[in-house]
C-alpha positions as CSV (number, residue, x, y, z in Angstrom):
1,M,127.0,119.0,76.2
2,V,123.5,118.2,75.7
3,Q,121.5,121.1,74.0
4,V,117.7,121.6,73.3
5,A,117.8,122.7,69.8
6,H,115.1,125.5,68.7
7,S,112.4,125.2,66.3
8,L,112.4,126.9,63.0
9,D,113.2,130.7,62.5
10,S,110.1,132.7,62.3
11,S,111.3,133.7,58.8
12,D,112.2,129.3,57.8
13,S,108.8,128.0,56.7
14,S,110.3,125.0,55.8
15,V,109.7,121.6,57.3
16,P,112.8,119.5,58.9
17,S,113.0,116.0,56.9
18,A,112.5,112.9,58.5
19,A,115.9,112.2,58.6
20,A,116.6,115.3,61.0
21,L,113.6,114.3,63.5
22,A,115.2,110.3,63.4
23,E,118.2,111.7,64.6
24,G,119.7,108.7,67.2
25,L,117.4,106.2,66.3
26,G,117.4,103.2,63.6
27,G,116.7,103.0,59.9
28,D,112.9,102.1,60.8
29,A,112.1,105.7,62.1
30,L,112.1,106.9,58.4
31,V,108.9,106.1,57.2
32,P,106.1,106.3,60.0
33,L,108.1,109.7,61.0
34,Q,107.7,110.8,57.0
35,S,104.1,109.1,56.5
36,A,103.6,111.7,59.7
37,L,104.9,114.5,58.4
38,D,103.0,113.8,55.4
39,W,99.9,113.6,56.9
40,I,100.0,116.4,59.1
41,V,101.8,119.4,56.6
42,P,98.5,119.6,54.8
43,L,96.0,118.7,57.7
44,Y,97.4,121.8,59.9
45,G,97.5,124.1,56.9
46,E,97.2,127.7,58.3
47,H,95.6,126.5,61.4
48,T,96.8,128.8,64.1
49,L,97.2,128.1,67.9
50,R,95.5,130.7,71.0
51,T,98.8,132.5,71.0
52,G,98.8,132.7,66.9
53,E,101.7,130.4,66.2
54,P,101.0,128.3,63.0
55,T,99.8,124.8,64.2
56,L,102.2,123.1,62.3
57,R,105.2,125.2,63.6
58,H,104.2,124.4,67.3
59,A,104.2,120.7,66.0
60,L,107.6,120.8,64.5
61,G,109.3,122.8,67.6
62,M,108.1,120.2,69.9
63,A,109.6,117.4,67.8
64,L,112.5,119.0,67.5
65,I,112.7,119.5,71.1
66,A,111.3,115.7,71.6
67,V,114.5,114.9,69.6
68,A,117.4,117.2,71.5
69,L,116.1,114.7,74.9
70,K,116.7,112.0,73.0
71,L,113.0,110.4,73.4
72,D,111.7,107.3,71.3
73,L,110.1,107.2,68.2
74,D,106.5,106.9,69.3
75,T,107.0,109.9,71.4
76,R,108.6,112.0,68.7
77,L,105.5,110.9,66.3
78,A,103.1,112.2,69.6
79,A,104.5,115.5,68.9
80,L,103.8,115.8,65.5
81,L,100.1,114.5,66.4
82,F,99.7,116.8,69.5
83,A,96.6,119.0,67.3
84,V,94.8,116.3,65.2
85,V,92.1,115.5,67.5
86,E,90.7,119.0,66.2
87,Y,91.1,118.3,62.7
88,V,89.9,114.7,62.6
89,D,86.6,113.0,63.3
90,E,87.6,109.8,65.6
91,P,91.3,110.9,66.1
92,S,91.8,107.9,69.0
93,E,90.8,105.4,66.0
94,E,92.7,106.9,63.2
95,V,96.2,107.9,64.6
96,E,96.1,103.7,66.2
97,R,95.6,102.7,62.8
98,R,98.1,104.6,61.2
99,F,101.4,104.9,63.9
100,G,99.5,102.1,66.6
101,R,98.6,101.6,70.1
102,N,101.3,103.0,72.0
103,V,101.5,106.7,69.8
104,A,97.1,107.1,70.0
105,R,97.9,106.4,74.0
106,L,100.0,109.8,74.0
107,T,97.9,111.5,71.9
108,D,94.9,110.3,74.1
109,G,97.1,111.5,77.1
110,M,98.1,115.0,75.9
111,A,94.4,116.2,74.9
112,R,93.3,115.1,78.8
113,L,96.4,117.5,80.0
114,N,95.2,120.1,77.5
115,G,91.3,120.1,79.5
116,L,93.5,121.0,82.6
117,R,94.6,124.4,81.2
118,L,91.4,126.5,81.9
119,I,92.2,125.0,85.2
120,T,96.0,125.7,85.8
121,R,95.5,129.6,84.7
122,K,93.0,129.9,87.1
123,A,95.2,129.3,89.8
124,A,97.9,130.8,88.5
125,Q,95.9,133.8,88.7
126,S,94.2,133.8,91.7
127,A,95.3,135.9,94.5
128,A,94.3,133.8,97.3
129,T,96.5,132.8,100.0
130,D,96.5,129.3,99.2
131,V,97.4,129.6,95.9
132,R,100.9,128.3,96.4
133,A,99.4,125.0,98.5
134,Q,96.6,125.1,95.1
135,T,99.6,125.1,92.2
136,E,101.4,122.2,94.5
137,V,97.9,119.9,93.9
138,L,98.2,121.0,90.2
139,R,101.5,119.6,89.5
140,K,101.1,116.1,91.4
141,M,97.6,116.6,89.4
142,V,98.8,116.9,86.2
143,L,101.6,113.6,87.2
144,A,98.2,111.5,88.3
145,M,96.2,112.1,85.3
146,V,98.4,110.5,83.3
147,E,99.5,107.0,82.7
148,D,102.7,107.3,80.8
149,I,105.2,109.9,81.7
150,R,106.4,110.6,78.2
151,V,102.9,112.5,78.6
152,V,104.5,115.3,80.9
153,L,107.5,115.5,78.5
154,L,105.7,116.0,75.9
155,R,103.6,118.8,77.5
156,L,107.1,120.6,79.0
157,A,108.0,120.5,75.3
158,S,105.0,122.3,73.9
159,R,105.2,124.9,76.8
160,T,109.2,125.6,76.1
161,Q,108.1,126.2,72.6
162,T,105.5,128.6,73.2
163,L,107.8,130.5,75.0
164,R,110.3,130.7,72.4
165,Y,107.2,131.8,70.4
166,L,106.1,134.6,72.1
167,T,109.9,135.7,72.3
168,E,109.7,136.9,68.8
169,H,105.5,137.6,69.0
170,D,104.3,139.7,71.3
171,S,100.4,138.0,72.6
172,D,98.4,139.3,75.6
173,S,98.4,136.0,77.1
174,K,102.4,136.5,77.2
175,E,102.3,136.9,81.0
176,E,99.5,134.9,82.2
177,L,101.3,131.8,80.5
178,A,105.0,132.6,81.8
179,R,103.3,132.9,85.3
180,E,101.8,129.6,84.9
181,S,105.1,128.3,83.6
182,M,106.9,129.4,86.2
183,D,105.0,128.3,88.8
184,L,103.7,124.6,87.2
185,Y,105.9,123.7,84.3
186,A,109.5,124.6,85.6
187,P,109.4,123.1,88.8
188,L,108.1,119.5,86.7
189,A,110.8,120.1,84.9
190,N,113.2,120.1,87.5
191,R,111.6,117.3,89.6
192,L,111.5,115.1,86.0
193,G,115.6,115.8,86.3
194,V,114.9,117.5,82.5
195,W,117.5,120.3,83.6
196,Q,117.9,122.1,80.4
197,L,113.9,122.5,79.6
198,K,113.9,123.5,83.4
199,W,116.4,126.7,82.5
200,E,115.0,127.4,79.3
201,L,111.3,127.7,81.1
202,E,112.6,129.6,84.1
203,D,114.7,132.0,81.7
204,L,111.8,133.0,79.4
205,S,109.2,133.2,81.8
206,F,111.8,135.5,83.7
207,R,111.8,137.7,80.7
208,F,108.0,138.2,80.3
209,L,107.4,138.4,83.9
210,E,110.5,141.1,84.7
211,P,111.6,142.4,81.9
212,Q,113.7,145.2,83.2
213,T,116.0,143.3,85.8
214,Y,116.4,140.1,83.2
215,K,117.6,142.9,80.8
216,R,119.9,144.5,82.9
217,I,121.0,140.9,84.0
218,A,121.6,140.2,80.3
219,K,123.6,143.4,79.1
220,M,125.6,143.0,83.2
221,L,126.8,139.2,81.6
222,D,127.0,140.3,77.8
223,E,129.4,143.4,79.0
224,R,131.8,141.0,81.1
225,R,131.8,138.2,78.4
226,V,134.8,138.8,76.7
227,E,136.7,139.2,79.9
228,R,134.9,135.5,81.3
229,E,135.7,133.5,78.1
230,A,139.5,134.6,78.4
231,F,139.4,134.0,81.9
232,I,137.3,130.4,81.3
233,E,139.8,129.3,78.3
234,T,142.5,129.7,80.9
235,S,141.2,128.4,83.6
236,I,140.1,125.0,81.5
237,A,143.7,124.5,80.1
238,R,145.1,124.7,83.6
239,L,143.2,122.4,84.7
240,K,143.0,119.6,81.9
241,D,146.7,119.7,82.0
242,D,146.6,119.0,85.9
243,L,144.0,116.4,85.4
244,A,146.3,115.0,83.0
245,A,149.2,115.0,85.0
246,A,147.3,113.0,87.4
247,G,146.0,110.1,85.2
248,V,142.1,111.5,85.2
249,Q,140.8,111.6,81.9
250,A,138.1,114.6,81.4
251,D,136.7,117.0,79.3
252,V,136.3,120.4,80.8
253,Y,134.6,123.3,79.7
254,G,132.5,126.7,80.4
255,R,129.0,126.2,82.1
256,P,126.0,127.9,80.2
257,K,125.0,131.0,82.4
258,H,120.9,130.8,83.3
259,I,119.7,134.4,84.1
260,Y,117.4,133.3,86.6
261,S,119.6,131.1,88.9
262,I,121.8,134.5,88.6
263,Y,118.6,136.4,89.8
264,N,117.6,133.9,92.3
265,K,120.9,133.9,93.8
266,M,121.1,137.8,93.9
267,R,118.0,137.8,95.4
268,A,118.1,135.1,98.0
269,K,121.6,136.0,99.5
270,H,121.8,139.9,99.3
271,L,124.7,139.6,96.6
272,D,126.1,141.9,94.4
273,F,126.2,141.0,90.6
274,S,130.2,140.2,91.2
275,Q,129.8,138.2,93.7
276,V,127.6,135.8,92.4
277,Y,129.5,132.6,92.0
278,D,128.2,130.4,89.2
279,V,129.0,133.8,86.6
280,R,132.1,132.1,85.9
281,A,131.9,128.3,86.2
282,L,133.2,125.1,84.7
283,R,131.9,121.6,84.2
284,V,134.0,118.7,84.1
285,L,133.0,115.1,83.2
286,V,135.0,111.7,84.4
287,R,134.6,108.5,83.6
288,D,134.0,107.3,87.2
289,V,132.6,108.3,91.0
290,R,136.5,107.7,92.1
291,D,137.9,110.3,89.3
292,C,134.9,112.8,90.7
293,Y,136.7,113.1,94.0
294,T,140.0,113.1,92.3
295,A,139.2,115.8,90.1
296,L,138.1,117.5,93.3
297,G,140.9,117.3,95.3
298,I,142.9,118.8,91.8
299,V,140.3,122.2,92.0
300,H,141.3,122.5,95.6
301,T,145.0,122.3,94.4
302,I,144.8,125.1,91.7
303,W,142.4,127.5,93.7
304,Q,141.2,127.7,97.1
305,P,138.0,126.7,98.4
306,I,135.5,129.2,99.3
307,P,134.5,128.1,102.8
308,G,130.5,126.7,102.7
309,E,129.8,126.6,99.4
310,Y,130.9,123.0,98.5
311,D,127.8,119.9,97.9
312,D,127.9,116.8,97.6
313,Y,125.1,115.8,95.9
314,I,127.1,111.8,95.1
315,S,126.7,110.5,98.4
316,K,123.7,112.4,99.0
317,P,121.7,113.0,95.9
318,K,118.9,115.6,95.4
319,G,115.2,114.2,95.1
320,N,115.3,114.2,91.6
321,N,117.8,111.9,91.6
322,Y,120.4,114.9,90.7
323,Q,124.1,113.9,91.5
324,S,127.6,116.0,91.1
325,L,129.7,117.4,93.3
326,H,129.4,121.4,93.3
327,T,132.3,123.5,94.8
328,A,133.3,126.9,94.6
329,V,136.9,129.0,94.6
330,R,138.9,132.1,94.3
331,A,140.7,132.2,91.1
332,S,144.1,133.9,91.0
333,D,142.5,137.4,90.4
334,G,140.1,136.9,94.0
335,R,137.2,136.3,92.2
336,A,134.8,133.5,92.2
337,L,134.9,130.5,90.2
338,E,132.0,127.0,90.7
339,V,133.4,124.3,89.4
340,Q,130.5,121.2,88.5
341,I,132.4,117.7,88.6
342,R,130.5,114.8,87.9
343,T,130.3,111.2,85.5
344,M,129.1,111.6,82.2
345,E,126.1,108.7,83.5
346,M,125.2,111.5,86.0
347,H,125.4,114.1,83.3
348,R,123.4,112.8,80.8
349,H,121.0,112.2,83.7
350,A,120.9,115.9,84.9
351,E,120.4,117.0,81.4
352,L,117.7,114.2,80.1
353,G,116.6,113.1,83.6
354,V,113.8,110.5,82.9
355,A,114.3,111.0,79.8
356,A,117.5,109.6,79.7
357,H,116.5,106.4,81.9
358,W,113.1,105.1,80.1
359,R,113.1,103.7,77.1
360,Y,110.1,102.7,76.0
361,K,109.5,99.5,74.1
362,E,106.3,97.3,72.5
363,G,104.9,95.0,75.1
364,A,107.1,96.4,78.0
365,R,103.2,97.0,79.3
366,E,102.6,93.3,78.9
367,T,105.5,92.4,81.2
368,G,105.0,94.7,84.1
369,E,107.8,96.2,83.6
370,Y,106.6,100.0,82.5
371,D,104.6,100.0,84.9
372,E,106.9,99.1,88.0
373,K,109.1,101.9,86.5
374,I,106.2,104.7,86.5
375,A,105.1,103.5,89.9
376,L,108.9,104.0,91.1
377,L,108.9,107.2,88.8
378,R,106.0,108.5,91.3
379,Q,107.6,107.6,94.2
380,L,110.1,109.9,93.4
381,L,108.5,112.8,92.8
382,S,106.7,113.1,96.3
383,W,108.6,116.3,96.3
384,R,111.6,115.3,98.7
385,D,113.9,118.2,97.2
386,E,111.4,120.7,99.0
387,I,111.5,118.5,102.5
388,S,114.7,120.1,104.1
389,D,114.4,118.1,107.3
390,S,115.5,114.6,106.7
391,A,112.7,113.0,109.9
392,Q,110.1,115.6,108.2
393,W,110.9,113.5,104.3
394,E,111.0,109.9,105.6
395,S,107.4,110.5,107.4
396,H,106.6,112.6,104.3
397,Y,107.7,109.6,101.5
398,K,106.4,106.6,103.6
399,N,103.0,107.9,103.4
400,A,102.9,109.7,99.8
401,S,101.2,107.7,96.8
402,L,100.6,109.6,94.1
403,D,98.6,106.5,92.6
404,D,96.0,106.4,95.6
405,T,95.1,109.7,95.4
406,I,92.8,111.6,92.8
407,Y,92.4,115.4,92.1
408,V,89.3,116.9,91.2
409,M,87.9,120.3,90.6
410,T,85.2,122.7,92.1
411,P,83.6,124.8,89.5
412,Q,85.9,127.5,90.4
413,G,88.9,125.5,89.7
414,R,89.7,124.9,93.2
415,V,91.6,121.4,93.0
416,V,91.1,119.3,95.8
417,D,92.9,116.1,96.4
418,L,91.0,113.2,98.0
419,P,91.8,109.4,98.1
420,S,91.4,106.9,95.3
421,G,87.5,105.7,95.7
422,A,86.0,109.2,97.2
423,T,82.8,110.3,96.4
424,P,81.0,113.5,96.0
425,I,79.4,113.4,99.8
426,D,83.6,113.0,100.7
427,F,84.0,115.7,98.1
428,A,81.7,117.8,99.5
429,Y,83.4,117.4,103.5
430,R,86.6,117.9,102.1
431,V,85.1,121.1,100.9
432,H,83.3,122.7,104.0
433,S,81.6,120.3,106.5
434,D,78.2,122.2,106.7
435,L,78.3,121.8,102.7
436,G,78.9,118.0,103.2
437,H,76.0,118.0,105.7
438,R,73.6,120.2,103.1
439,C,74.7,118.3,100.2
440,R,71.6,116.4,98.7
441,G,72.8,116.2,95.1
442,A,75.9,116.2,92.4
443,K,77.0,117.0,88.6
444,I,80.2,115.5,87.7
445,N,80.9,117.2,84.5
446,G,77.7,118.8,84.4
447,Q,75.9,115.4,83.9
448,M,73.8,114.6,87.4
449,V,75.1,111.1,89.1
450,S,74.6,109.3,92.4
451,L,75.7,110.1,95.5
452,N,77.8,107.0,95.6
453,T,79.2,107.2,92.3
454,A,83.1,106.9,92.5
455,L,85.4,110.0,91.7
456,D,87.8,110.2,88.9
457,N,91.1,112.3,87.8
458,G,90.5,115.5,86.0
459,Q,86.7,115.8,87.1
460,V,85.0,119.4,87.9
461,V,82.6,118.4,90.9
462,D,79.6,120.6,91.4
463,I,77.4,120.0,94.4
464,I,73.7,120.5,95.0
465,A,73.2,121.9,98.7
466,A,69.8,122.2,99.9
467,K,69.8,125.5,102.5
468,Q,69.7,123.5,105.7
469,G,69.4,120.2,106.8
470,G,71.6,117.2,108.0
471,P,73.1,113.9,106.6
472,S,71.6,110.7,106.5
473,R,72.0,107.8,108.4
474,D,72.1,105.9,105.1
475,W,75.5,107.4,104.3
476,L,77.3,105.7,107.7
477,N,76.0,102.2,106.1
478,P,79.4,100.6,104.0
479,Q,77.7,98.7,102.0
480,L,75.8,101.4,100.6
481,G,79.5,103.3,99.8
482,Y,78.3,107.0,100.4
483,L,81.6,107.7,102.1
484,A,85.4,106.7,101.6
485,T,86.6,108.9,103.6
486,S,87.1,108.3,107.9
487,N,87.0,112.5,107.7
488,A,83.8,112.4,106.3
489,R,82.7,109.7,108.1
490,S,83.9,111.0,111.4
491,K,82.2,114.7,110.4
492,V,78.6,112.7,110.2
493,R,78.9,110.7,113.3
494,R,79.8,114.0,115.1
495,W,76.8,116.0,113.5
496,F,74.5,112.7,114.9
497,T,75.7,112.7,117.9
498,L,75.6,116.7,118.7
499,Q,72.0,116.5,117.5
500,E,71.5,113.3,120.5
501,E,72.6,115.7,122.6
502,A,70.8,117.9,121.5
503,E,67.5,116.1,122.2
504,T,68.8,114.5,125.3
505,L,70.2,117.8,126.5
506,S,66.3,118.7,125.7
507,Q,64.7,116.1,127.5
508,G,67.3,116.3,130.4
509,R,65.4,119.8,131.1
510,T,61.4,119.0,130.6
511,I,62.7,116.3,134.0
512,A,64.2,118.7,135.8
513,L,62.1,121.4,135.6
514,K,59.0,118.8,136.4
515,E,60.9,117.5,139.4
516,L,61.7,121.1,140.9
517,Q,58.1,121.8,140.5
518,R,56.9,118.4,141.9
519,E,59.3,119.6,144.8
520,G,57.9,122.9,145.1
521,Q,61.1,124.5,144.2
522,A,60.3,126.0,140.7
523,H,61.9,129.2,141.6
524,S,65.2,127.1,142.0
525,S,68.4,127.5,139.7
526,L,69.3,124.9,137.5
527,D,73.2,126.3,137.6
528,D,72.7,125.6,141.1
529,L,71.2,122.5,140.7
530,A,74.0,121.5,138.4
531,S,76.8,122.9,141.2
532,R,75.9,121.0,143.9
533,L,75.6,117.7,142.2
534,G,79.1,118.2,140.6
535,F,78.6,118.9,137.2
536,K,80.8,121.8,135.8
537,T,78.0,122.8,133.5
538,T,74.4,123.0,133.4
539,D,74.3,121.7,129.9
540,A,76.2,118.7,131.2
541,F,74.3,118.3,134.0
542,L,70.7,118.1,132.1
543,I,72.4,115.4,129.1
544,A,73.2,113.5,132.3
545,V,69.6,113.7,133.6
546,G,68.2,113.2,129.5
547,R,70.3,110.1,129.8
548,G,69.1,108.7,133.2
549,D,72.7,109.1,134.6
550,V,70.9,111.4,137.7
551,G,68.0,110.1,138.7
552,T,65.1,111.7,140.5
553,R,66.7,110.8,143.9
554,Q,69.9,112.2,143.7
555,I,67.4,115.4,142.5
556,Q,65.5,115.5,145.2
557,I,69.1,115.1,147.7
558,A,70.4,117.8,146.6
559,L,67.5,120.3,146.3
560,H,66.7,119.0,150.2
561,G,70.5,118.4,151.5
562,D,70.3,115.9,153.7
563,V,68.7,116.3,157.1
564,S,70.3,113.3,159.6
565,P,73.2,113.7,161.7
566,A,76.5,112.6,159.7
567,E,77.6,109.3,161.0
568,P,80.9,108.7,162.1
569,A,83.5,106.7,159.9
570,P,83.2,102.8,160.8
571,D,86.2,101.4,162.7
572,V,88.2,99.6,160.3
573,V,88.5,96.2,160.0
574,I,87.8,93.9,157.4
575,G,84.2,91.7,157.6
576,R,82.0,89.9,155.2
577,S,78.9,91.3,154.1
578,R,76.3,89.1,156.6
579,G,73.9,86.7,154.3
580,R,73.8,84.5,152.0
581,G,74.5,83.8,148.4
582,R,76.3,85.8,145.8
583,D,76.5,88.4,148.2
584,D,78.2,87.1,150.7
585,K,80.7,87.2,148.6
586,I,81.5,90.6,149.1
587,L,84.3,91.8,151.1
588,I,83.6,95.3,153.3
589,V,86.8,96.7,153.9
590,G,86.0,98.6,157.4
591,V,83.1,97.4,157.9
592,G,82.0,94.7,160.0
593,R,79.1,91.7,159.0
594,L,76.8,94.8,157.1
595,M,74.5,93.6,154.8
596,T,75.1,93.9,151.4
597,T,72.7,95.2,147.8
598,L,73.9,95.1,144.3
599,S,73.1,98.1,142.8
600,R,70.8,98.8,140.1
601,C,71.8,101.6,138.5
602,C,75.3,99.6,136.8
603,K,75.0,95.7,138.1
604,P,78.4,95.1,139.2
605,A,79.1,91.9,138.2
606,P,83.2,89.8,138.7
607,P,85.9,90.8,138.0
608,D,84.6,94.4,137.5
609,A,86.0,96.8,140.3
610,I,84.0,97.9,143.0
611,S,82.8,100.1,145.7
612,G,80.4,100.3,149.2
613,F,77.9,102.6,149.9
614,V,76.8,103.1,153.1
615,T,73.3,103.9,152.5
616,R,70.6,104.6,155.6
617,G,68.7,101.1,156.6
618,K,69.8,99.4,153.7
619,G,73.5,98.1,154.1
620,V,76.0,99.1,151.8
621,S,74.7,99.1,148.3
622,I,77.9,97.8,145.8
623,H,78.8,99.9,142.7
624,R,80.9,99.7,139.8
625,S,84.1,101.9,140.7
626,D,83.2,103.8,137.3
627,C,79.3,104.5,138.0
628,R,78.5,107.5,137.5
629,D,75.4,107.9,140.3
630,F,78.2,106.4,142.7
631,K,80.6,108.9,141.8
632,H,77.8,112.1,142.3
633,V,77.2,110.7,146.0
634,A,80.4,110.4,147.0
635,L,81.1,113.6,145.8
636,K,78.2,114.5,148.2
637,H,79.4,111.9,151.4
638,P,82.6,110.3,150.7
639,E,83.0,109.8,154.6
640,R,80.5,107.0,153.2
641,V,82.5,105.6,151.0
642,V,84.3,102.1,151.9
643,E,86.1,99.4,149.5
644,A,85.0,96.4,148.4
645,A,86.2,93.7,146.6
646,W,84.8,90.1,144.9
647,G,85.7,87.3,147.9
648,E,86.9,83.6,147.5
649,A,84.0,81.2,147.3
650,D,83.8,77.6,146.5
651,T,83.7,76.6,142.7
652,A,80.0,75.1,143.0
653,A,78.8,78.5,144.1
654,Q,80.8,80.1,141.1
655,V,79.2,78.0,139.0
656,S,75.6,78.8,140.2
657,D,75.5,82.5,141.0
658,V,74.7,85.0,138.3
659,Y,74.4,88.8,138.3
660,P,72.8,90.8,136.0
661,I,74.3,93.3,133.7
662,D,72.9,95.3,131.2
663,I,74.0,95.5,127.6
664,A,73.2,98.6,125.1
665,V,73.5,98.3,121.1
666,D,73.3,100.8,118.2
667,A,72.4,99.8,114.8
668,H,71.4,100.3,111.5
669,D,67.8,98.8,111.7
670,R,67.3,96.4,109.3
671,Q,65.1,92.9,109.1
672,G,65.9,90.2,111.6
673,L,68.7,92.3,113.7
674,L,67.5,91.5,116.7
675,R,66.5,87.9,116.0
676,D,70.8,87.5,115.2
677,I,71.5,89.5,118.5
678,S,69.2,87.3,120.1
679,E,70.8,83.5,118.8
680,I,74.1,85.0,119.6
681,L,73.3,85.3,123.1
682,S,71.1,81.8,123.4
683,R,74.3,80.1,121.7
684,E,76.3,81.9,124.7
685,K,73.8,80.1,126.8
686,L,73.2,83.8,128.7
687,N,69.8,84.1,129.9
688,V,67.8,87.3,128.8
689,I,65.8,88.7,131.5
690,A,64.7,91.9,129.9
691,V,65.1,93.5,126.1
692,N,64.0,96.7,125.4
693,T,64.2,98.4,121.5
694,M,63.8,101.2,120.1
695,S,63.6,102.4,116.4
696,K,64.2,105.8,114.5
697,G,65.2,107.5,111.3
698,G,66.8,103.5,109.9
699,R,68.5,103.3,113.6
700,A,68.2,100.4,116.0
701,F,68.7,101.1,120.0
702,M,68.7,98.0,121.7
703,R,69.3,97.6,125.5
704,F,69.5,93.9,127.5
705,T,69.3,92.6,130.9
706,I,71.7,90.0,130.8
707,E,72.6,87.1,133.4
708,V,76.4,86.3,133.8
709,R,78.9,84.4,136.2
710,N,81.9,87.0,135.6
711,A,81.9,89.9,132.9
712,S,84.2,88.4,130.8
713,Q,81.5,86.1,129.6
714,S,79.9,89.3,128.7
715,Q,82.7,91.0,127.0
716,R,82.8,87.8,124.9
717,A,79.0,88.0,124.2
718,L,79.9,92.0,122.8
719,T,82.4,90.9,120.9
720,L,80.2,89.0,118.9
721,I,77.6,91.1,118.3
722,G,79.8,94.0,117.3
723,E,80.3,91.8,114.3
724,V,77.0,91.6,113.1
725,E,76.1,93.1,110.3
726,G,74.5,97.0,110.6
727,V,76.3,96.6,115.0
728,E,78.2,99.6,115.1
729,R,78.7,99.6,118.5
730,A,77.8,97.0,121.7
731,R,78.6,97.9,125.0
732,R,78.4,97.4,128.4
733,A,75.6,99.5,129.8
């Protein structure tokens, strides 16, 4: 069984030999390890860390943990050199000169992670309701900030060594460090599969956070130790004999007891100490997967299985790729016994996690193999083990990508996750929409930067905001690179839409009030007028007036009503419109040979869906079925609405007949914009009969009236115009 070795006793000031630190490595490791020891012993001298622990002791403890985790030479050297950055000028260059580029990278990575200490402690201490979510982001941030996963393993080793030291020495920061370890580092150890460090981090943190509960459980374990050990020895002997009789080669031994795990089960299942299954536990290590299931059958033959306490993590591994068979049985004395069964390879992974599978060889980075392994590992760390629903996991896993996410911080220590390439403006909108609107400048790590600067992991971003105001239209220009997230872009567009609506509403109110005064009905209520015209709210009515969707004629009709008697509905016959030219191709359902005119408000053209409205003295007015004006009058006089459709005509007539339609273009204003759009219309052989353009605040609003043979011609033109540089939207007006 793998055990993570403890560092030197507090009373022992000796330094382990290079041979002890090179355990499991080749003879070539002795020279660089001895060189590192010779360098750091006088360099660290009497220096201490913030906790009071001697720097040298901490470095040696980290290195011994790296040995127990069977990490490579570079990682063990980096553990010894973790504090060189504090005592050497240009430490990165010096470490690279002495021990190579890979070791220098590892020490640089540790220095970067150490910069997070103040931030992680702020999150751990926070009493805010989102502290759990913030801690989760911090876990991801730790991983995203390192290019080499060994840096995280070294950080875990460092924290484990710190907690070990605090078991022997008092410190004001003991509880603070324990809380941070429980919230951040123990879950990271779990997700990396380094269970030895996970259990120790949890037990030591629990010891500091809940000292009375810890002591009570430890005392109960100690009181029954003799009885438990005797039972375990008897159970091991019996199980070994039965396994051997079945031809299964296996190692069987008692499993270590982890106090925090026992406490969690007692709390989660409301159990008494005597009811916790893994107080008495065995572990069985076999050669292959087939032997795992054979051993399971033998265990269930010897002892009675407890229903609901069997888990098959071999066929369905945990998110960190943990594999094992777990079962709980009733022993001969009636009490529970937990048994874990796994292969030697599964056991090596369960104890050491990624450290058991990653081999960091010189040149791996050049071959691309290293980067592929890190990418795979980061997918593994997409927090699968905390999502129980499989469908939810599939959705989450497919969308999770640590490499595409950066983690930055507010000056108060809140961590914000953003897509790679995000800018300070994206950050501001992520914090709060109002902060984004008022953003006028930004500082990154205390230095002023431009608002289109791409953010990077670990930076502290401070937004400089005006007391009031709104965003700039330049932010929506993709060529300027101010916004990288769709969420921020939509908020900026929404702001301008609301501003335009407010301006349109004001214009509509002015027009409506003037019309009321002109008609001598200044006392009339705008609310009543809006209701007569079929609008649910007065604001919707005023916006329609401001946009020109409701004209003064409609307001006059709504004010005075229709004084003429209603005409009877026409007989239902199918007729063709009277006259010649394009109007002769409109079929009117329900009207025999009436004059028709194409309405100017919506300018219909084939193959638009059309409807007719019987006017007084002007025949049938043909509208697009989605025309706002038509909908309003149709609601008021449904008896005048008739069906209409485009009729058939000979080919020559189709070629010669054209229909005027309006198209509207919204764009960022620039030199040559009108020319580029005009070239497209000319190239498509579309005759332009009217143009209206307006520029305001760097924006261009254009309206073209063009002649087309059918609506499909206009659709092609709109598609081409939409591709012009700076054009945001091209549509049929």
